[in-house]
mmJSON file of the N, C-alpha and C atoms, coordinates in Angstrom:
{"data_MODEL":{"atom_site":{
"group_PDB":["ATOM","ATOM","ATOM","ATOM","ATOM","ATOM","ATOM","ATOM","ATOM","ATOM","ATOM","ATOM","ATOM","ATOM","ATOM","ATOM","ATOM","ATOM","ATOM","ATOM","ATOM","ATOM","ATOM","ATOM","ATOM","ATOM","ATOM","ATOM","ATOM","ATOM","ATOM","ATOM","ATOM","ATOM","ATOM","ATOM","ATOM","ATOM","ATOM","ATOM","ATOM","ATOM","ATOM","ATOM","ATOM","ATOM","ATOM","ATOM","ATOM","ATOM","ATOM","ATOM","ATOM","ATOM","ATOM","ATOM","ATOM","ATOM","ATOM","ATOM","ATOM","ATOM","ATOM","ATOM","ATOM","ATOM","ATOM","ATOM","ATOM","ATOM","ATOM","ATOM","ATOM","ATOM","ATOM","ATOM","ATOM","ATOM","ATOM","ATOM","ATOM","ATOM","ATOM","ATOM","ATOM","ATOM","ATOM","ATOM","ATOM","ATOM","ATOM","ATOM","ATOM","ATOM","ATOM","ATOM","ATOM","ATOM","ATOM","ATOM","ATOM","ATOM","ATOM","ATOM","ATOM","ATOM","ATOM","ATOM","ATOM","ATOM","ATOM","ATOM","ATOM","ATOM","ATOM","ATOM","ATOM","ATOM","ATOM","ATOM","ATOM","ATOM","ATOM","ATOM","ATOM","ATOM","ATOM","ATOM","ATOM","ATOM","ATOM","ATOM","ATOM","ATOM","ATOM","ATOM","ATOM","ATOM","ATOM","ATOM","ATOM","ATOM","ATOM","ATOM","ATOM","ATOM","ATOM","ATOM","ATOM","ATOM","ATOM","ATOM","ATOM","ATOM","ATOM","ATOM","ATOM","ATOM","ATOM","ATOM","ATOM","ATOM","ATOM","ATOM","ATOM","ATOM","ATOM","ATOM","ATOM","ATOM","ATOM","ATOM","ATOM","ATOM","ATOM","ATOM","ATOM","ATOM","ATOM","ATOM","ATOM","ATOM","ATOM","ATOM","ATOM","ATOM","ATOM","ATOM","ATOM","ATOM","ATOM","ATOM","ATOM","ATOM","ATOM","ATOM","ATOM","ATOM","ATOM","ATOM","ATOM","ATOM","ATOM","ATOM","ATOM","ATOM","ATOM","ATOM","ATOM","ATOM","ATOM","ATOM","ATOM","ATOM","ATOM","ATOM","ATOM","ATOM","ATOM","ATOM","ATOM","ATOM","ATOM","ATOM","ATOM","ATOM","ATOM","ATOM","ATOM","ATOM","ATOM","ATOM","ATOM","ATOM","ATOM","ATOM","ATOM","ATOM","ATOM","ATOM"],
"id":[1,2,3,4,5,6,7,8,9,10,11,12,13,14,15,16,17,18,19,20,21,22,23,24,25,26,27,28,29,30,31,32,33,34,35,36,37,38,39,40,41,42,43,44,45,46,47,48,49,50,51,52,53,54,55,56,57,58,59,60,61,62,63,64,65,66,67,68,69,70,71,72,73,74,75,76,77,78,79,80,81,82,83,84,85,86,87,88,89,90,91,92,93,94,95,96,97,98,99,100,101,102,103,104,105,106,107,108,109,110,111,112,113,114,115,116,117,118,119,120,121,122,123,124,125,126,127,128,129,130,131,132,133,134,135,136,137,138,139,140,141,142,143,144,145,146,147,148,149,150,151,152,153,154,155,156,157,158,159,160,161,162,163,164,165,166,167,168,169,170,171,172,173,174,175,176,177,178,179,180,181,182,183,184,185,186,187,188,189,190,191,192,193,194,195,196,197,198,199,200,201,202,203,204,205,206,207,208,209,210,211,212,213,214,215,216,217,218,219,220,221,222,223,224,225,226,227,228,229,230,231,232,233,234,235,236,237,238,239,240],
"type_symbol":["N","C","C","N","C","C","N","C","C","N","C","C","N","C","C","N","C","C","N","C","C","N","C","C","N","C","C","N","C","C","N","C","C","N","C","C","N","C","C","N","C","C","N","C","C","N","C","C","N","C","C","N","C","C","N","C","C","N","C","C","N","C","C","N","C","C","N","C","C","N","C","C","N","C","C","N","C","C","N","C","C","N","C","C","N","C","C","N","C","C","N","C","C","N","C","C","N","C","C","N","C","C","N","C","C","N","C","C","N","C","C","N","C","C","N","C","C","N","C","C","N","C","C","N","C","C","N","C","C","N","C","C","N","C","C","N","C","C","N","C","C","N","C","C","N","C","C","N","C","C","N","C","C","N","C","C","N","C","C","N","C","C","N","C","C","N","C","C","N","C","C","N","C","C","N","C","C","N","C","C","N","C","C","N","C","C","N","C","C","N","C","C","N","C","C","N","C","C","N","C","C","N","C","C","N","C","C","N","C","C","N","C","C","N","C","C","N","C","C","N","C","C","N","C","C","N","C","C","N","C","C","N","C","C","N","C","C","N","C","C"],
"label_atom_id":["N","CA","C","N","CA","C","N","CA","C","N","CA","C","N","CA","C","N","CA","C","N","CA","C","N","CA","C","N","CA","C","N","CA","C","N","CA","C","N","CA","C","N","CA","C","N","CA","C","N","CA","C","N","CA","C","N","CA","C","N","CA","C","N","CA","C","N","CA","C","N","CA","C","N","CA","C","N","CA","C","N","CA","C","N","CA","C","N","CA","C","N","CA","C","N","CA","C","N","CA","C","N","CA","C","N","CA","C","N","CA","C","N","CA","C","N","CA","C","N","CA","C","N","CA","C","N","CA","C","N","CA","C","N","CA","C","N","CA","C","N","CA","C","N","CA","C","N","CA","C","N","CA","C","N","CA","C","N","CA","C","N","CA","C","N","CA","C","N","CA","C","N","CA","C","N","CA","C","N","CA","C","N","CA","C","N","CA","C","N","CA","C","N","CA","C","N","CA","C","N","CA","C","N","CA","C","N","CA","C","N","CA","C","N","CA","C","N","CA","C","N","CA","C","N","CA","C","N","CA","C","N","CA","C","N","CA","C","N","CA","C","N","CA","C","N","CA","C","N","CA","C","N","CA","C","N","CA","C","N","CA","C","N","CA","C","N","CA","C","N","CA","C","N","CA","C","N","CA","C"],
"label_alt_id":[null,null,null,null,null,null,null,null,null,null,null,null,null,null,null,null,null,null,null,null,null,null,null,null,null,null,null,null,null,null,null,null,null,null,null,null,null,null,null,null,null,null,null,null,null,null,null,null,null,null,null,null,null,null,null,null,null,null,null,null,null,null,null,null,null,null,null,null,null,null,null,null,null,null,null,null,null,null,null,null,null,null,null,null,null,null,null,null,null,null,null,null,null,null,null,null,null,null,null,null,null,null,null,null,null,null,null,null,null,null,null,null,null,null,null,null,null,null,null,null,null,null,null,null,null,null,null,null,null,null,null,null,null,null,null,null,null,null,null,null,null,null,null,null,null,null,null,null,null,null,null,null,null,null,null,null,null,null,null,null,null,null,null,null,null,null,null,null,null,null,null,null,null,null,null,null,null,null,null,null,null,null,null,null,null,null,null,null,null,null,null,null,null,null,null,null,null,null,null,null,null,null,null,null,null,null,null,null,null,null,null,null,null,null,null,null,null,null,null,null,null,null,null,null,null,null,null,null,null,null,null,null,null,null,null,null,null,null,null,null],
"label_comp_id":["MET","MET","MET","ASN","ASN","ASN","THR","THR","THR","GLU","GLU","GLU","GLU","GLU","GLU","ASN","ASN","ASN","GLN","GLN","GLN","ILE","ILE","ILE","LYS","LYS","LYS","PRO","PRO","PRO","TRP","TRP","TRP","TYR","TYR","TYR","LYS","LYS","LYS","GLU","GLU","GLU","PRO","PRO","PRO","TRP","TRP","TRP","PRO","PRO","PRO","TRP","TRP","TRP","VAL","VAL","VAL","ALA","ALA","ALA","ILE","ILE","ILE","ALA","ALA","ALA","ILE","ILE","ILE","PRO","PRO","PRO","GLY","GLY","GLY","SER","SER","SER","ALA","ALA","ALA","VAL","VAL","VAL","ILE","ILE","ILE","MET","MET","MET","GLY","GLY","GLY","ILE","ILE","ILE","THR","THR","THR","THR","THR","THR","LEU","LEU","LEU","ILE","ILE","ILE","LEU","LEU","LEU","ALA","ALA","ALA","ILE","ILE","ILE","ASN","ASN","ASN","ASN","ASN","ASN","PRO","PRO","PRO","ASP","ASP","ASP","PRO","PRO","PRO","LEU","LEU","LEU","VAL","VAL","VAL","VAL","VAL","VAL","ASP","ASP","ASP","GLU","GLU","GLU","LYS","LYS","LYS","THR","THR","THR","TYR","TYR","TYR","GLN","GLN","GLN","ASP","ASP","ASP","LEU","LEU","LEU","HIS","HIS","HIS","SER","SER","SER","SER","SER","SER","LEU","LEU","LEU","LYS","LYS","LYS","ALA","ALA","ALA","GLN","GLN","GLN","GLN","GLN","GLN","ASP","ASP","ASP","THR","THR","THR","THR","THR","THR","ALA","ALA","ALA","ASP","ASP","ASP","GLU","GLU","GLU","SER","SER","SER","ALA","ALA","ALA","THR","THR","THR","ASP","ASP","ASP","SER","SER","SER","GLN","GLN","GLN","GLU","GLU","GLU","ASP","ASP","ASP","GLY","GLY","GLY","ASP","ASP","ASP","GLY","GLY","GLY"],
"label_asym_id":["A","A","A","A","A","A","A","A","A","A","A","A","A","A","A","A","A","A","A","A","A","A","A","A","A","A","A","A","A","A","A","A","A","A","A","A","A","A","A","A","A","A","A","A","A","A","A","A","A","A","A","A","A","A","A","A","A","A","A","A","A","A","A","A","A","A","A","A","A","A","A","A","A","A","A","A","A","A","A","A","A","A","A","A","A","A","A","A","A","A","A","A","A","A","A","A","A","A","A","A","A","A","A","A","A","A","A","A","A","A","A","A","A","A","A","A","A","A","A","A","A","A","A","A","A","A","A","A","A","A","A","A","A","A","A","A","A","A","A","A","A","A","A","A","A","A","A","A","A","A","A","A","A","A","A","A","A","A","A","A","A","A","A","A","A","A","A","A","A","A","A","A","A","A","A","A","A","A","A","A","A","A","A","A","A","A","A","A","A","A","A","A","A","A","A","A","A","A","A","A","A","A","A","A","A","A","A","A","A","A","A","A","A","A","A","A","A","A","A","A","A","A","A","A","A","A","A","A","A","A","A","A","A","A","A","A","A","A","A","A"],
"label_entity_id":["1","1","1","1","1","1","1","1","1","1","1","1","1","1","1","1","1","1","1","1","1","1","1","1","1","1","1","1","1","1","1","1","1","1","1","1","1","1","1","1","1","1","1","1","1","1","1","1","1","1","1","1","1","1","1","1","1","1","1","1","1","1","1","1","1","1","1","1","1","1","1","1","1","1","1","1","1","1","1","1","1","1","1","1","1","1","1","1","1","1","1","1","1","1","1","1","1","1","1","1","1","1","1","1","1","1","1","1","1","1","1","1","1","1","1","1","1","1","1","1","1","1","1","1","1","1","1","1","1","1","1","1","1","1","1","1","1","1","1","1","1","1","1","1","1","1","1","1","1","1","1","1","1","1","1","1","1","1","1","1","1","1","1","1","1","1","1","1","1","1","1","1","1","1","1","1","1","1","1","1","1","1","1","1","1","1","1","1","1","1","1","1","1","1","1","1","1","1","1","1","1","1","1","1","1","1","1","1","1","1","1","1","1","1","1","1","1","1","1","1","1","1","1","1","1","1","1","1","1","1","1","1","1","1","1","1","1","1","1","1"],
"label_seq_id":[1,1,1,2,2,2,3,3,3,4,4,4,5,5,5,6,6,6,7,7,7,8,8,8,9,9,9,10,10,10,11,11,11,12,12,12,13,13,13,14,14,14,15,15,15,16,16,16,17,17,17,18,18,18,19,19,19,20,20,20,21,21,21,22,22,22,23,23,23,24,24,24,25,25,25,26,26,26,27,27,27,28,28,28,29,29,29,30,30,30,31,31,31,32,32,32,33,33,33,34,34,34,35,35,35,36,36,36,37,37,37,38,38,38,39,39,39,40,40,40,41,41,41,42,42,42,43,43,43,44,44,44,45,45,45,46,46,46,47,47,47,48,48,48,49,49,49,50,50,50,51,51,51,52,52,52,53,53,53,54,54,54,55,55,55,56,56,56,57,57,57,58,58,58,59,59,59,60,60,60,61,61,61,62,62,62,63,63,63,64,64,64,65,65,65,66,66,66,67,67,67,68,68,68,69,69,69,70,70,70,71,71,71,72,72,72,73,73,73,74,74,74,75,75,75,76,76,76,77,77,77,78,78,78,79,79,79,80,80,80],
"pdbx_PDB_ins_code":[null,null,null,null,null,null,null,null,null,null,null,null,null,null,null,null,null,null,null,null,null,null,null,null,null,null,null,null,null,null,null,null,null,null,null,null,null,null,null,null,null,null,null,null,null,null,null,null,null,null,null,null,null,null,null,null,null,null,null,null,null,null,null,null,null,null,null,null,null,null,null,null,null,null,null,null,null,null,null,null,null,null,null,null,null,null,null,null,null,null,null,null,null,null,null,null,null,null,null,null,null,null,null,null,null,null,null,null,null,null,null,null,null,null,null,null,null,null,null,null,null,null,null,null,null,null,null,null,null,null,null,null,null,null,null,null,null,null,null,null,null,null,null,null,null,null,null,null,null,null,null,null,null,null,null,null,null,null,null,null,null,null,null,null,null,null,null,null,null,null,null,null,null,null,null,null,null,null,null,null,null,null,null,null,null,null,null,null,null,null,null,null,null,null,null,null,null,null,null,null,null,null,null,null,null,null,null,null,null,null,null,null,null,null,null,null,null,null,null,null,null,null,null,null,null,null,null,null,null,null,null,null,null,null,null,null,null,null,null,null],
"Cartn_x":[71.752,72.826,72.339,71.096,70.566,70.411,71.356,71.245,70.759,70.401,69.905,71.011,72.259,73.377,73.578,73.386,73.638,72.475,71.322,70.18,70.358,69.98,70.09,68.767,68.861,67.663,67.276,65.992,65.594,66.205,66.365,67.057,66.367,65.042,64.313,64.401,64.987,65.189,66.6,67.417,68.765,68.719,69.539,69.492,70.175,71.209,72.003,71.269,70.413,69.653,68.77,68.23,67.374,68.188,69.411,70.301,70.636,70.929,71.262,70.067,68.862,67.665,67.353,67.629,67.272,68.089,69.349,70.195,69.673,69.502,68.933,67.463,66.761,65.362,65.248,66.138,66.103,66.477,67.387,67.742,66.545,65.769,64.571,63.552,63.358,62.398,62.835,64.121,64.61,64.532,64.746,64.605,63.173,62.232,60.818,60.435,60.947,60.688,61.227,62.442,63.026,62.219,61.762,60.944,59.633,58.985,57.739,57.977,59.055,59.375,59.658,60.363,60.69,59.449,58.532,57.298,56.395,56.309,55.421,55.991,57.303,57.939,58.833,58.26,59.107,59.792,60.961,61.662,60.968,60.848,60.262,61.241,60.728,61.582,61.331,62.402,62.27,61.88,60.764,60.217,60.958,61.199,61.848,62.709,63.391,64.309,63.566,62.382,61.623,61.238,60.792,60.433,61.648,62.79,64.027,64.38,64.316,64.655,63.683,62.4,61.418,61.725,62.01,62.342,63.626,64.607,65.895,65.748,64.996,64.842,64.023,63.002,62.214,63.048,63.897,64.775,65.784,66.356,67.324,66.657,65.444,64.715,64.426,64.082,63.811,65.08,66.217,67.483,67.872,67.661,67.977,67.113,65.837,64.93,65.369,65.752,66.213,67.496,68.405,69.662,69.408,68.492,68.152,67.546,66.662,66.029,67.051,67.981,68.986,69.955,70.274,71.14,70.418,69.143,68.354,68.269,68.067,67.995,69.32,70.425,71.726,72.045,71.6,71.82,70.986,69.762,68.901,69.449,70.037,70.609,71.825,72.605,73.805,73.519,72.362,72.046,71.658,71.184,70.614,71.583],
"Cartn_y":[119.768,119.184,118.145,117.815,116.871,117.565,117.318,117.833,116.699,117.054,116.037,115.063,115.509,114.634,113.52,113.784,112.811,111.851,112.124,111.238,109.974,108.869,107.576,107.28,106.917,106.56,105.132,104.811,103.41,102.587,101.301,100.461,100.442,100.523,100.429,101.701,102.752,103.97,104.045,103.088,103.006,102.179,102.492,101.736,100.366,100.212,98.981,97.737,97.808,96.593,96.128,97.062,96.692,96.063,96.543,95.921,94.5,94.34,93.015,92.062,92.562,91.732,91.442,92.396,92.249,91.17,91.002,90.019,88.598,88.101,86.756,86.695,87.81,87.834,87.626,88.235,88.041,86.608,85.993,84.592,83.677,83.971,83.176,83.33,84.547,84.789,84.067,84.127,83.45,81.929,81.423,79.986,79.521,80.294,79.956,80.023,81.031,81.147,79.939,79.514,78.338,77.09,76.94,75.791,75.769,76.914,76.993,76.631,77.14,76.804,75.314,74.731,73.309,72.441,72.836,72.06,72.17,73.36,73.567,73.045,72.826,72.361,71.161,70.018,68.87,68.295,67.705,67.044,65.734,65.414,64.118,63.0,61.956,60.85,59.638,58.897,57.653,56.587,55.918,54.988,53.663,53.119,51.819,51.763,50.657,50.5,50.498,49.912,49.86,51.265,52.086,53.464,54.216,54.002,54.65,54.207,52.926,52.408,52.948,53.032,53.577,55.036,55.82,57.224,57.363,56.544,56.603,56.214,55.165,54.718,55.72,56.333,57.317,58.57,58.964,60.115,59.812,58.611,58.221,58.152,57.631,57.565,58.971,59.866,61.244,61.902,61.654,62.218,61.627,60.32,59.678,60.249,60.469,61.031,62.439,63.228,64.586,64.559,63.647,63.538,63.088,62.144,61.677,62.799,63.585,64.69,65.738,66.054,67.073,66.521,65.232,64.652,64.636,64.337,64.323,65.739,66.729,68.107,68.564,68.183,68.613,67.919,66.681,65.98,66.603,66.995,67.614,68.958,69.714,71.012,70.87,69.798,69.593,69.134,68.541,68.019,69.118,70.253,71.266,72.018],
"Cartn_z":[125.483,124.723,123.717,123.684,122.705,121.36,120.517,119.146,118.251,117.043,116.114,115.718,115.732,115.375,116.384,117.634,118.689,118.909,118.335,118.533,117.697,118.297,117.617,116.928,115.621,114.861,115.194,115.084,115.231,114.088,114.307,113.329,111.976,111.968,110.714,109.867,110.415,109.637,109.063,109.364,108.802,107.518,106.525,105.265,105.329,106.13,106.098,106.581,107.584,107.919,106.763,106.001,104.871,103.742,103.555,102.567,103.013,104.29,104.819,104.736,104.85,104.735,103.264,102.381,100.969,100.265,100.635,99.951,100.149,101.369,101.493,101.076,101.207,100.77,99.266,98.499,97.048,96.69,97.45,97.197,97.45,98.47,98.764,97.642,97.171,96.088,94.817,94.473,93.274,93.428,94.627,94.869,94.687,95.18,95.012,93.534,92.824,91.387,90.64,90.971,90.332,90.633,91.854,92.225,91.438,91.309,90.549,89.087,88.5,87.107,86.949,87.902,87.82,87.963,88.807,88.996,87.768,87.185,86.041,84.726,84.632,83.402,83.689,84.029,84.368,83.126,83.331,82.245,81.926,80.63,80.296,80.647,81.251,81.67,80.79,80.501,79.772,80.789,80.515,81.487,81.462,80.275,80.195,78.927,78.751,77.626,76.29,76.247,74.996,74.542,75.469,75.134,74.617,75.263,74.818,73.404,73.142,71.815,70.759,71.085,70.151,69.824,70.852,70.632,69.828,70.161,69.472,68.0,67.715,66.331,65.517,66.122,65.379,65.1,66.045,65.829,64.734,64.759,63.736,62.368,62.287,61.021,60.501,61.404,61.009,60.478,61.112,60.648,59.296,59.117,57.846,56.729,57.006,56.007,55.62,56.592,56.325,55.512,55.842,55.106,53.675,53.474,52.129,51.291,51.899,51.178,50.774,51.664,51.326,50.266,50.302,49.28,47.942,47.917,46.67,46.097,46.972,46.521,45.915,46.512,45.998,44.676,44.47,43.214,42.105,42.42,41.422,40.99,41.924,41.596,40.695,40.838,40.051,38.627,38.367,37.038,36.059,36.596,35.761,34.997],
"occupancy":[1.0,1.0,1.0,1.0,1.0,1.0,1.0,1.0,1.0,1.0,1.0,1.0,1.0,1.0,1.0,1.0,1.0,1.0,1.0,1.0,1.0,1.0,1.0,1.0,1.0,1.0,1.0,1.0,1.0,1.0,1.0,1.0,1.0,1.0,1.0,1.0,1.0,1.0,1.0,1.0,1.0,1.0,1.0,1.0,1.0,1.0,1.0,1.0,1.0,1.0,1.0,1.0,1.0,1.0,1.0,1.0,1.0,1.0,1.0,1.0,1.0,1.0,1.0,1.0,1.0,1.0,1.0,1.0,1.0,1.0,1.0,1.0,1.0,1.0,1.0,1.0,1.0,1.0,1.0,1.0,1.0,1.0,1.0,1.0,1.0,1.0,1.0,1.0,1.0,1.0,1.0,1.0,1.0,1.0,1.0,1.0,1.0,1.0,1.0,1.0,1.0,1.0,1.0,1.0,1.0,1.0,1.0,1.0,1.0,1.0,1.0,1.0,1.0,1.0,1.0,1.0,1.0,1.0,1.0,1.0,1.0,1.0,1.0,1.0,1.0,1.0,1.0,1.0,1.0,1.0,1.0,1.0,1.0,1.0,1.0,1.0,1.0,1.0,1.0,1.0,1.0,1.0,1.0,1.0,1.0,1.0,1.0,1.0,1.0,1.0,1.0,1.0,1.0,1.0,1.0,1.0,1.0,1.0,1.0,1.0,1.0,1.0,1.0,1.0,1.0,1.0,1.0,1.0,1.0,1.0,1.0,1.0,1.0,1.0,1.0,1.0,1.0,1.0,1.0,1.0,1.0,1.0,1.0,1.0,1.0,1.0,1.0,1.0,1.0,1.0,1.0,1.0,1.0,1.0,1.0,1.0,1.0,1.0,1.0,1.0,1.0,1.0,1.0,1.0,1.0,1.0,1.0,1.0,1.0,1.0,1.0,1.0,1.0,1.0,1.0,1.0,1.0,1.0,1.0,1.0,1.0,1.0,1.0,1.0,1.0,1.0,1.0,1.0,1.0,1.0,1.0,1.0,1.0,1.0,1.0,1.0,1.0,1.0,1.0,1.0],
"B_iso_or_equiv":[0.0,0.0,0.0,0.0,0.0,0.0,0.0,0.0,0.0,0.0,0.0,0.0,0.0,0.0,0.0,0.0,0.0,0.0,0.0,0.0,0.0,0.0,0.0,0.0,0.0,0.0,0.0,0.0,0.0,0.0,0.0,0.0,0.0,0.0,0.0,0.0,0.0,0.0,0.0,0.0,0.0,0.0,0.0,0.0,0.0,0.0,0.0,0.0,0.0,0.0,0.0,0.0,0.0,0.0,0.0,0.0,0.0,0.0,0.0,0.0,0.0,0.0,0.0,0.0,0.0,0.0,0.0,0.0,0.0,0.0,0.0,0.0,0.0,0.0,0.0,0.0,0.0,0.0,0.0,0.0,0.0,0.0,0.0,0.0,0.0,0.0,0.0,0.0,0.0,0.0,0.0,0.0,0.0,0.0,0.0,0.0,0.0,0.0,0.0,0.0,0.0,0.0,0.0,0.0,0.0,0.0,0.0,0.0,0.0,0.0,0.0,0.0,0.0,0.0,0.0,0.0,0.0,0.0,0.0,0.0,0.0,0.0,0.0,0.0,0.0,0.0,0.0,0.0,0.0,0.0,0.0,0.0,0.0,0.0,0.0,0.0,0.0,0.0,0.0,0.0,0.0,0.0,0.0,0.0,0.0,0.0,0.0,0.0,0.0,0.0,0.0,0.0,0.0,0.0,0.0,0.0,0.0,0.0,0.0,0.0,0.0,0.0,0.0,0.0,0.0,0.0,0.0,0.0,0.0,0.0,0.0,0.0,0.0,0.0,0.0,0.0,0.0,0.0,0.0,0.0,0.0,0.0,0.0,0.0,0.0,0.0,0.0,0.0,0.0,0.0,0.0,0.0,0.0,0.0,0.0,0.0,0.0,0.0,0.0,0.0,0.0,0.0,0.0,0.0,0.0,0.0,0.0,0.0,0.0,0.0,0.0,0.0,0.0,0.0,0.0,0.0,0.0,0.0,0.0,0.0,0.0,0.0,0.0,0.0,0.0,0.0,0.0,0.0,0.0,0.0,0.0,0.0,0.0,0.0,0.0,0.0,0.0,0.0,0.0,0.0],
"pdbx_formal_charge":[null,null,null,null,null,null,null,null,null,null,null,null,null,null,null,null,null,null,null,null,null,null,null,null,null,null,null,null,null,null,null,null,null,null,null,null,null,null,null,null,null,null,null,null,null,null,null,null,null,null,null,null,null,null,null,null,null,null,null,null,null,null,null,null,null,null,null,null,null,null,null,null,null,null,null,null,null,null,null,null,null,null,null,null,null,null,null,null,null,null,null,null,null,null,null,null,null,null,null,null,null,null,null,null,null,null,null,null,null,null,null,null,null,null,null,null,null,null,null,null,null,null,null,null,null,null,null,null,null,null,null,null,null,null,null,null,null,null,null,null,null,null,null,null,null,null,null,null,null,null,null,null,null,null,null,null,null,null,null,null,null,null,null,null,null,null,null,null,null,null,null,null,null,null,null,null,null,null,null,null,null,null,null,null,null,null,null,null,null,null,null,null,null,null,null,null,null,null,null,null,null,null,null,null,null,null,null,null,null,null,null,null,null,null,null,null,null,null,null,null,null,null,null,null,null,null,null,null,null,null,null,null,null,null,null,null,null,null,null,null],
"auth_seq_id":[1,1,1,2,2,2,3,3,3,4,4,4,5,5,5,6,6,6,7,7,7,8,8,8,9,9,9,10,10,10,11,11,11,12,12,12,13,13,13,14,14,14,15,15,15,16,16,16,17,17,17,18,18,18,19,19,19,20,20,20,21,21,21,22,22,22,23,23,23,24,24,24,25,25,25,26,26,26,27,27,27,28,28,28,29,29,29,30,30,30,31,31,31,32,32,32,33,33,33,34,34,34,35,35,35,36,36,36,37,37,37,38,38,38,39,39,39,40,40,40,41,41,41,42,42,42,43,43,43,44,44,44,45,45,45,46,46,46,47,47,47,48,48,48,49,49,49,50,50,50,51,51,51,52,52,52,53,53,53,54,54,54,55,55,55,56,56,56,57,57,57,58,58,58,59,59,59,60,60,60,61,61,61,62,62,62,63,63,63,64,64,64,65,65,65,66,66,66,67,67,67,68,68,68,69,69,69,70,70,70,71,71,71,72,72,72,73,73,73,74,74,74,75,75,75,76,76,76,77,77,77,78,78,78,79,79,79,80,80,80],
"auth_comp_id":["MET","MET","MET","ASN","ASN","ASN","THR","THR","THR","GLU","GLU","GLU","GLU","GLU","GLU","ASN","ASN","ASN","GLN","GLN","GLN","ILE","ILE","ILE","LYS","LYS","LYS","PRO","PRO","PRO","TRP","TRP","TRP","TYR","TYR","TYR","LYS","LYS","LYS","GLU","GLU","GLU","PRO","PRO","PRO","TRP","TRP","TRP","PRO","PRO","PRO","TRP","TRP","TRP","VAL","VAL","VAL","ALA","ALA","ALA","ILE","ILE","ILE","ALA","ALA","ALA","ILE","ILE","ILE","PRO","PRO","PRO","GLY","GLY","GLY","SER","SER","SER","ALA","ALA","ALA","VAL","VAL","VAL","ILE","ILE","ILE","MET","MET","MET","GLY","GLY","GLY","ILE","ILE","ILE","THR","THR","THR","THR","THR","THR","LEU","LEU","LEU","ILE","ILE","ILE","LEU","LEU","LEU","ALA","ALA","ALA","ILE","ILE","ILE","ASN","ASN","ASN","ASN","ASN","ASN","PRO","PRO","PRO","ASP","ASP","ASP","PRO","PRO","PRO","LEU","LEU","LEU","VAL","VAL","VAL","VAL","VAL","VAL","ASP","ASP","ASP","GLU","GLU","GLU","LYS","LYS","LYS","THR","THR","THR","TYR","TYR","TYR","GLN","GLN","GLN","ASP","ASP","ASP","LEU","LEU","LEU","HIS","HIS","HIS","SER","SER","SER","SER","SER","SER","LEU","LEU","LEU","LYS","LYS","LYS","ALA","ALA","ALA","GLN","GLN","GLN","GLN","GLN","GLN","ASP","ASP","ASP","THR","THR","THR","THR","THR","THR","ALA","ALA","ALA","ASP","ASP","ASP","GLU","GLU","GLU","SER","SER","SER","ALA","ALA","ALA","THR","THR","THR","ASP","ASP","ASP","SER","SER","SER","GLN","GLN","GLN","GLU","GLU","GLU","ASP","ASP","ASP","GLY","GLY","GLY","ASP","ASP","ASP","GLY","GLY","GLY"],
"auth_asym_id":["A","A","A","A","A","A","A","A","A","A","A","A","A","A","A","A","A","A","A","A","A","A","A","A","A","A","A","A","A","A","A","A","A","A","A","A","A","A","A","A","A","A","A","A","A","A","A","A","A","A","A","A","A","A","A","A","A","A","A","A","A","A","A","A","A","A","A","A","A","A","A","A","A","A","A","A","A","A","A","A","A","A","A","A","A","A","A","A","A","A","A","A","A","A","A","A","A","A","A","A","A","A","A","A","A","A","A","A","A","A","A","A","A","A","A","A","A","A","A","A","A","A","A","A","A","A","A","A","A","A","A","A","A","A","A","A","A","A","A","A","A","A","A","A","A","A","A","A","A","A","A","A","A","A","A","A","A","A","A","A","A","A","A","A","A","A","A","A","A","A","A","A","A","A","A","A","A","A","A","A","A","A","A","A","A","A","A","A","A","A","A","A","A","A","A","A","A","A","A","A","A","A","A","A","A","A","A","A","A","A","A","A","A","A","A","A","A","A","A","A","A","A","A","A","A","A","A","A","A","A","A","A","A","A","A","A","A","A","A","A"],
"auth_atom_id":["N","CA","C","N","CA","C","N","CA","C","N","CA","C","N","CA","C","N","CA","C","N","CA","C","N","CA","C","N","CA","C","N","CA","C","N","CA","C","N","CA","C","N","CA","C","N","CA","C","N","CA","C","N","CA","C","N","CA","C","N","CA","C","N","CA","C","N","CA","C","N","CA","C","N","CA","C","N","CA","C","N","CA","C","N","CA","C","N","CA","C","N","CA","C","N","CA","C","N","CA","C","N","CA","C","N","CA","C","N","CA","C","N","CA","C","N","CA","C","N","CA","C","N","CA","C","N","CA","C","N","CA","C","N","CA","C","N","CA","C","N","CA","C","N","CA","C","N","CA","C","N","CA","C","N","CA","C","N","CA","C","N","CA","C","N","CA","C","N","CA","C","N","CA","C","N","CA","C","N","CA","C","N","CA","C","N","CA","C","N","CA","C","N","CA","C","N","CA","C","N","CA","C","N","CA","C","N","CA","C","N","CA","C","N","CA","C","N","CA","C","N","CA","C","N","CA","C","N","CA","C","N","CA","C","N","CA","C","N","CA","C","N","CA","C","N","CA","C","N","CA","C","N","CA","C","N","CA","C","N","CA","C","N","CA","C","N","CA","C","N","CA","C","N","CA","C","N","CA","C"],
"pdbx_PDB_model_num":[1,1,1,1,1,1,1,1,1,1,1,1,1,1,1,1,1,1,1,1,1,1,1,1,1,1,1,1,1,1,1,1,1,1,1,1,1,1,1,1,1,1,1,1,1,1,1,1,1,1,1,1,1,1,1,1,1,1,1,1,1,1,1,1,1,1,1,1,1,1,1,1,1,1,1,1,1,1,1,1,1,1,1,1,1,1,1,1,1,1,1,1,1,1,1,1,1,1,1,1,1,1,1,1,1,1,1,1,1,1,1,1,1,1,1,1,1,1,1,1,1,1,1,1,1,1,1,1,1,1,1,1,1,1,1,1,1,1,1,1,1,1,1,1,1,1,1,1,1,1,1,1,1,1,1,1,1,1,1,1,1,1,1,1,1,1,1,1,1,1,1,1,1,1,1,1,1,1,1,1,1,1,1,1,1,1,1,1,1,1,1,1,1,1,1,1,1,1,1,1,1,1,1,1,1,1,1,1,1,1,1,1,1,1,1,1,1,1,1,1,1,1,1,1,1,1,1,1,1,1,1,1,1,1,1,1,1,1,1,1]
}}}
């Protein structure tokens, strides 16, 4: 009476345990990937107020210079 239909397969030959293992396994792999990316590409930190002010003033000066250049270019184009 032992037919192939009535025989029980071992758990590792069934697909559903592997699906159940793959879902948290992929989350672990993606977590490790995120950790590696975060360690290799740290965010730059502002150390103190003076450093922040220096960065802020240099950025503002750069923006002012760019704005002045674009205003000068537009005035030169209008004169022609």
